N, C-alpha and C positions, 0 to 999 in steps of 0.2 A: 292849757295854762293861759289865762288872758291877764291883761295889764292890772287888773284889780285884784290878783292874786299876788303881786308883786309890790309888798308895801315894806318899807322899813320897819325895823323892830321899834315897837311901842316905848314908851317911857313906863319908869315905875309909878305905880299909884302912890298917892299918899300914905296908904296905910303900909305898903311894901317898902317905901321910904324908910318909915319908921323901923320896921324889921331889920333893914339892912343896917340904920345907924346903932341898932343893938348887937351887932357882931362885934366879938373881941377882936383884938388883933391877931390872936391865935387861929380863930375862925377865919378870918380873911386869908392867914397864910395858907391854913388848911386847903381851903378852897382853891387858891393859885398853884399849890403844889400838886393837888389832884389834877387840874387842867392842864399842867405841865406833863403829868405821869401819862397822860391820855392822848400825849402828842408823841411824834417821832421825827425823822427826817423826812417823811412822806406826807404830801397835802392831805388834810383831811378837811371836811367840811365843818365849820364852825358849830352848826347846829348837832352834828355828830359828837363834837367833843364836848359840847355843853350838855346834851341828854346823858352821854356816858359819864360824865363827871357827877350829875345831879342824882344818877341811879346808884352811884358807888355808895355803899351804906356808911363807909367809915365818913364821908364827908357830907352827907345830907343833912341839909339843916332845915327844918320844916318852915315853909311859907316864903322863903326865898327863891324869886321867880327867875326862869331861864334869862330874862333880861339882864339881870344882874351878873350871872355867869358871863354873858357875852360882854357885859361892860369890863370885866376882869380880864377876858382876852384881850379887848383893847388895850388896856393898861399893860398887860404883859407885852403886847408888840411895841407900845411906845417905849417900853423899856429894854427892847431889843431881845428878851427872852424867847420870843417867837417871831417870825416873819409872817406875812399875810399877803395874800391875793386876792382881790375883789374889795368890794366895799363893806367894811366890818359892821356898819349899820344894818345890813340885810345877813343875818346868821345863817341863812338857808343857801345864798348865794356868795359866800365868801369861804375863804380856805386858809388855814394856818399849818405851819409845821415849825420845827426847831431849826434856828439856823444852822447851815452847813458850815464846815471849817473855814472856808474862804469868805464867809458873810460876816463873821465876828470881828 
C-alpha cells in the first residue's frame, strides 16, 4: 500500500445528497439501529460495519452510498452511542465499538 491508497472518504455527490434528503426519519432511524446492531463491545473496522449494514436486506436503501453510512457512524459516536479510535474520515482505517460500562 502506498500513500496514494490512503485517502479520506469522499463527499456525497449532489445526486446522493438529494437521495439522502429524501430519507424519512424512520429510514434514518432504521439505518442507525442497523449500524448499532452490527457493533458490539469488540473493535470493528468502520468499513466492515458499514458494509455489513449496507448488505443487510432489511435496511438496504437503493442509491444511498457507504459514505452516508459512515457519516451516520460519526453521528452515533458524537452521541456517545459508539466509541471510536482512529480518524473516522477514513472508514478503512478507523474502528468503533459500543461503549463499555465504565465509559458511559
